[in-house]
C-alpha positions in Angstrom: 9.2 4.6 31.3 8.1 3.4 27.9 8.9 -0.1 26.5 12.5 -0.5 25.2 11.2 -1.4 21.7 9.2 1.8 21.6 12.2 4.0 22.3 13.8 3.2 19.0 10.4 3.5 17.2 9.8 6.9 18.6 13.3 8.1 17.7 12.9 6.7 14.1 9.3 7.7 13.6 8.0 7.8 10.1 9.8 10.4 7.9 6.6 10.7 5.9 4.6 11.8 8.9 7.4 14.0 10.0 7.5 15.8 6.7 3.7 16.2 6.9 4.1 17.9 10.2 6.9 20.1 8.8 4.4 21.1 6.1 2.0 22.4 8.6 4.7 24.3 10.3 5.9 26.0 7.1 2.3 26.8 6.1 1.8 28.7 9.4 4.9 30.8 8.4 4.4 31.3 4.7 0.8 30.5 4.1 -0.7 27.2 2.9 -0.8 28.3 -0.7 3.0 28.8 -0.7 4.0 25.5 0.7 4.0 22.5 -1.7 3.6 19.3 0.3 4.2 16.2 -1.7 4.9 14.0 1.3 1.7 12.1 2.2 -0.3 9.7 0.1 -3.6 11.3 1.2 -6.2 11.1 -1.6 -7.3 14.5 -3.0 -10.2 13.2 -5.1 -13.6 13.1 -3.5 -15.2 9.8 -2.6 -17.6 8.7 -5.3 -21.2 10.0 -5.0 -22.3 6.4 -4.4 -20.5 6.4 -1.0 -22.4 9.3 0.4 -25.7 7.9 -1.0 -24.9 4.5 0.6 -24.3 6.0 4.0 -27.6 7.8 3.9 -29.5 4.8 2.6 -28.0 2.4 5.1 -28.9 4.7 8.0 -32.4 5.1 6.8 -33.1 1.5 5.6 -31.2 -0.8 8.0 -31.7 -1.5 11.7 -29.5 0.8 13.8 -28.5 -2.0 16.2 -27.3 -4.1 13.3 -25.5 -1.3 11.5 -23.6 -0.2 14.6 -23.4 -3.5 16.4 -21.0 -6.5 16.6 -21.0 -9.2 14.0 -18.8 -12.2 13.2 -15.2 -11.2 13.7 -14.7 -11.8 9.9 -17.4 -9.2 9.1 -21.0 -9.1 7.8 -21.9 -12.1 5.7 -23.7 -10.0 3.1 -20.7 -7.7 2.7 -18.3 -10.5 2.3 -20.6 -12.1 -0.2 -20.7 -8.9 -2.2 -16.9 -8.7 -2.3 -16.5 -12.4 -3.2 -19.1 -11.9 -6.1 -17.3 -8.8 -7.3 -13.9 -10.5 -7.3 -15.3 -13.6 -9.0 -16.7 -11.4 -11.8 -13.5 -9.4 -12.3 -11.0 -12.2 -12.1 -12.8 -15.4 -12.9 -12.3 -16.8 -9.4 -14.7 -18.8 -7.2 -14.4 -17.2 -3.8 -17.0 -17.7 -1.1 -17.9 -15.8 2.1 -15.4 -17.8 4.1 -12.5 -16.7 1.9 -13.1 -13.0 2.8 -12.2 -11.4 6.1 -13.0 -7.7 6.6 -10.1 -5.7 8.2 -9.2 -2.3 9.6 -7.7 -1.2 6.4 -4.8 -2.9 4.6 -2.5 -2.2 7.6 -4.9 -4.0 9.9 -5.1 -6.9 7.4 -1.3 -7.2 7.2 -1.0 -7.3 10.9 -3.7 -9.9 11.1 -2.0 -12.2 8.6 1.4 -11.8 10.2 -0.1 -12.6 13.6 -1.6 -15.7 11.9 1.5 -16.9 10.2 4.7 -15.8 12.0 6.6 -17.6 14.7 9.5 -15.7 16.4 12.5 -15.6 14.1 10.5 -16.3 10.9 11.6 -14.3 7.9 9.4 -12.1 5.6 11.0 -11.0 2.3 10.1 -7.5 0.9 11.3 -6.0 -2.4 12.9 -2.6 -2.1 11.6 -0.1 -2.4 8.7 -0.8 -0.1 6.3 0.9 2.3 8.5 1.4 5.4 5.8 0.3 7.9 6.2 -3.3 6.7 9.3 -3.4 9.1 7.1 -2.6 12.1 4.3 -4.9 11.0 6.7 -7.8 10.8 8.5 -6.9 14.0 5.2 -6.7 15.9 5.2 -10.5 15.8 9.0 -11.0 16.3 9.6 -11.8 12.7 12.6 -10.6 10.7 12.1 -8.5 7.6 14.6 -9.4 4.9 15.2 -6.7 2.2 15.6 -7.8 -1.4 17.8 -5.1 -3.0 16.1 -3.0 -5.7 16.4 -3.3 -9.5 16.8 0.5 -10.1 16.6 0.1 -13.9 13.0 -1.1 -14.0 11.9 -1.3 -10.4 10.4 -4.7 -11.1 11.4 -7.2 -8.3 15.0 -8.2 -8.3 14.3 -11.9 -8.6 18.0 -13.1 -8.9 18.7 -11.6 -5.5 15.3 -12.8 -4.2 16.1 -16.4 -4.9 19.4 -16.2 -3.0 17.7 -14.8 0.1 15.0 -17.4 0.6 15.9 -19.8 3.4 14.3 -22.5 5.5 13.1 -19.7 7.8 11.3 -17.8 5.0 7.6 -17.8 6.0 6.2 -15.1 3.7 7.0 -12.7 0.9 5.2 -9.4 0.6 4.6 -7.6 -2.7 2.9 -4.3 -3.4 1.7 -3.6 -6.9 1.0 -1.0 -8.1 3.9 -0.1 -6.0 4.4 2.6 -3.4 6.7 4.5 -3.9 7.5 3.8 -7.6 4.1 3.4 -9.3 5.4 0.3 -11.1 3.0 -2.5 -11.8 4.5 -6.0 -11.4 4.2 -7.7 -14.7 2.7 -11.2 -15.4 6.1 -12.4 -16.4 7.6 -11.2 -13.1 4.9 -13.0 -11.2 5.3 -16.2 -13.1 9.0 -16.3 -12.5 8.5 -15.4 -8.8 6.0 -18.3 -8.5 8.5 -20.7 -10.1 11.2 -19.6 -7.6 8.8 -20.0 -4.7 7.8 -23.5 -5.8 11.4 -24.6 -6.1 12.2 -23.3 -2.7 9.2 -24.9 -1.0 10.3 -28.2 -2.5 13.9 -27.6 -1.4 13.0 -26.7 2.2 9.8 -28.7 2.6 8.0 -25.6 3.8 5.0 -23.5 2.9 5.9 -19.9 1.8 3.0 -17.5 1.6 2.9 -14.7 -0.9 1.1 -11.7 0.6 0.0 -9.1 -1.8 -0.7 -5.6 -0.6 -3.1 -4.0 -3.1 -4.5 -0.6 -2.0 -3.7 0.9 -5.4 -5.2 -1.8 -7.6 -7.7 0.4 -9.4 -5.3 3.4 -9.7 -3.7 2.6 -13.1 -3.1 4.5 -16.3 -2.6 4.1 -20.0 -4.6 0.8 -20.1 -2.3 -1.0 -17.8 -3.8 -4.1 -16.1 -2.8 -5.3 -12.6 -2.5 -9.1 -12.7 -4.4 -11.1 -10.1 -1.5 -12.6 -8.1 -3.3 -15.6 -6.9 -3.6 -16.8 -10.6 0.1 -17.4 -10.5 0.8 -18.9 -7.1 -1.6 -20.9 -5.0 -0.2 -19.8 -1.6 -1.3 -16.2 -2.2 -3.1 -14.1 0.4 -4.5 -10.8 -0.9 -4.7 -7.7 1.3 -6.9 -4.8 0.1 -8.0 -1.4 1.2 -10.6 1.1 0.0 -8.4 4.0 1.3 -7.3 4.9 -2.3 -9.9 3.3 -4.6 -12.8 5.0 -2.8 -10.8 7.9 -1.1 -11.7 6.6 2.3 -8.3 6.5 4.2 -9.7 7.7 7.5 -12.5 5.1 7.5 -9.9 2.2 7.9 -11.8 -0.4 5.8 -10.3 -3.3 3.8 -10.3 -7.0 3.5 -8.1 -10.1 3.2 -8.7 -12.9 0.6 -7.5 -16.3 1.8 -8.2 -18.7 -1.0 -9.0 -22.3 -0.5 -6.0 -23.2 -2.6 -3.6 -21.8 0.0 -1.8 -24.3 2.2 -3.8 -25.2 5.3 -6.4 -22.6 4.2 -9.0 -23.7 6.7 -6.6 -23.3 9.6 -5.3 -20.0 8.2 -8.9 -18.6 7.8 -9.9 -19.7 11.3 -6.7 -18.3 12.9 -7.0 -15.0 11.0 -10.6 -14.6 12.3 -9.2 -15.1 15.9 -6.3 -12.8 15.2 -8.7 -10.0 14.1 -10.3 -10.2 17.5 -7.3 -10.7 19.8 -5.3 -7.9 18.2 -8.0 -5.6 19.5 -9.6 -4.8 16.2 -12.6 -7.1 17.1 -14.1 -6.4 13.7 -13.7 -3.9 10.8 -15.8 -0.7 11.2 -19.4 -1.8 10.9 -21.0 1.1 9.0 -18.3 1.3 6.4 -18.4 -2.5 5.9 -22.0 -1.9 4.8 -21.0 1.1 2.7 -18.3 -0.7 0.7 -20.7 -3.7 0.3 -23.0 -1.4 -1.7 -20.2 0.3 -3.6 -18.3 -2.5 -5.3 -18.7 -0.9 -8.7 -18.0 2.7 -7.6 -14.7 4.3 -8.7 -12.8 7.5 -8.0 -11.9 9.8 -10.8 -8.6 8.3 -11.9 -8.3 11.0 -14.7 -7.6 13.6 -12.0 -4.6 11.7 -10.8 -3.5 11.0 -14.4 -3.6 14.7 -15.2 -1.3 15.3 -12.2 0.9 12.4 -13.1 1.6 13.8 -16.6 2.0 17.4 -15.5 4.5 16.5 -12.7 6.4 13.9 -14.7 6.9 16.1 -17.7 7.6 19.2 -15.6 10.3 17.5 -13.6 11.9 16.1 -16.8 12.2 19.6 -18.1 13.9 20.6 -14.9 16.5 17.9 -15.5 15.3 15.3 -13.0 14.9 11.6 -13.9 12.5 8.9 -12.8 10.6 6.0 -14.2 7.1 6.9 -15.5 4.6 5.4 -13.0 2.0 3.0 -14.3 -0.2 3.2 -11.2 -0.7 4.6 -7.7 0.0 8.3 -7.3 3.8 8.7 -6.7 6.9 9.5 -8.6 10.2 8.0 -7.4 12.8 10.5 -8.6 16.5 9.9 -8.7 18.3 12.3 -6.3 20.9 14.5 -8.2 23.3 13.9 -5.2 24.0 10.6 -3.4 22.6 11.8 -0.1 19.0 12.2 -1.0 18.3 13.6 2.5 20.4 16.6 1.7 18.4 16.9 -1.5 15.2 16.9 0.5 16.6 19.7 2.8 17.5 21.7 -0.3 13.9 21.3 -1.6 12.6 22.6 1.7 14.3 25.9 1.0 11.8 26.2 -1.9 8.9 25.1 0.4 8.8 21.8 -1.4 8.3 18.7 0.8 9.4 15.3 -0.5 10.3 12.0 1.2 13.8 10.5 1.2 14.2 7.0 -0.4 15.8 5.6 2.7 12.2 5.5 4.1 11.5 2.9 1.5 14.9 1.0 1.8 16.1 2.6 -1.4 18.6 5.5 -0.8 19.5 7.8 -3.6 15.8 8.5 -4.6 12.9 10.6 -3.3 9.2 10.0 -3.4 6.9 12.7 -4.6 3.2 12.2 -4.1 1.0 13.7 -6.7 -2.3 13.2 -5.0 -2.5 16.9 -4.5 -4.5 19.7 -6.1 -3.4 20.3 -9.7 -2.7 23.9 -8.8 -0.2 22.7 -6.2 1.8 21.1 -9.0 1.5 24.2 -11.3 2.5 26.6 -8.5 5.4 24.3 -7.3 7.0 24.2 -10.8 9.0 27.5 -10.4 10.4 26.0 -7.1 11.3 22.7 -8.9 13.0 24.8 -11.7 15.0 26.7 -9.1 15.9 23.4 -7.4 17.0 21.9 -10.7 19.3 24.8 -11.3 21.1 24.1 -8.1 22.3 20.7 -9.5 22.1 20.8 -13.3 
């Protein structure tokens, strides 16, 4: 018999993954070219050429036992130095090797920092809509995830409700910008006000509240939008990053945490995160791809490809009668469902072989997420189906 906790998790397994599997089933019936799967945030742009070159150079130039061997649980020192130098250049910071911990993707990093910070019953606040796995990551360490209701007008964080929900048990707040599923970038004004609230609440409760920022889409922005460096606004910030999107390496599971010296009890947090990385079973981030990303700090994927898709899908859906906020980053549209039950809308879309994800997966019912990290032809070919779908409701 499996663990009691896992029974519920199996029964409520990710709707995104379920839709992905449904896509494979429909493709076997109708043909892959006639199924339009917008469910999974799987990059469709090739990794930059520098990545392949780095892999070949590392294998040829570096000692095999080093490349494939153990290292400090926080990662290779030369890689962490390269990342610190890159961040310092981009954001005017002064990070050093000890501030960087290499992780098994952003998900691994979030689990490491929650393991480091949370006692049973501690609360973590998340702004809806948010990536649904945050619930599991917090629950892994017996924390309670507290949902801040969404501001569905702008999808900037609902700070009035946020302030009301902070309690003496609030240990951390998690933000994701550019946001999955909306594509919204949290503005500097939003972050300033958030920091003011957190400072007030720390003083009120005599606690330390950490702001954890999940940033796998940091480089995927459009129309000249800039993503603020959150640690500039609040000293108790811990940054989680992944190369899954920025270098199209989701399967390599490589990322890092930044734990600044300015954060409360930073030395203890850094040391504990190093231990958590080991005892959670990660031991260390994948060795070869640590070396690869260390050499590819200036490499970028072709964001213009995603921008072309963004414009085509956004304009196409508007013509069909659908409404959504225009995304500033990431590669998702968060579309308002034409009926209150967005799951029924997703089922109607499946009749046209269109696969989208209900907003309840992101704690925001009444909306659906459409991932445009697909071939441009998929968007073009899906448009007649979206048009037919629109005619059902408008």
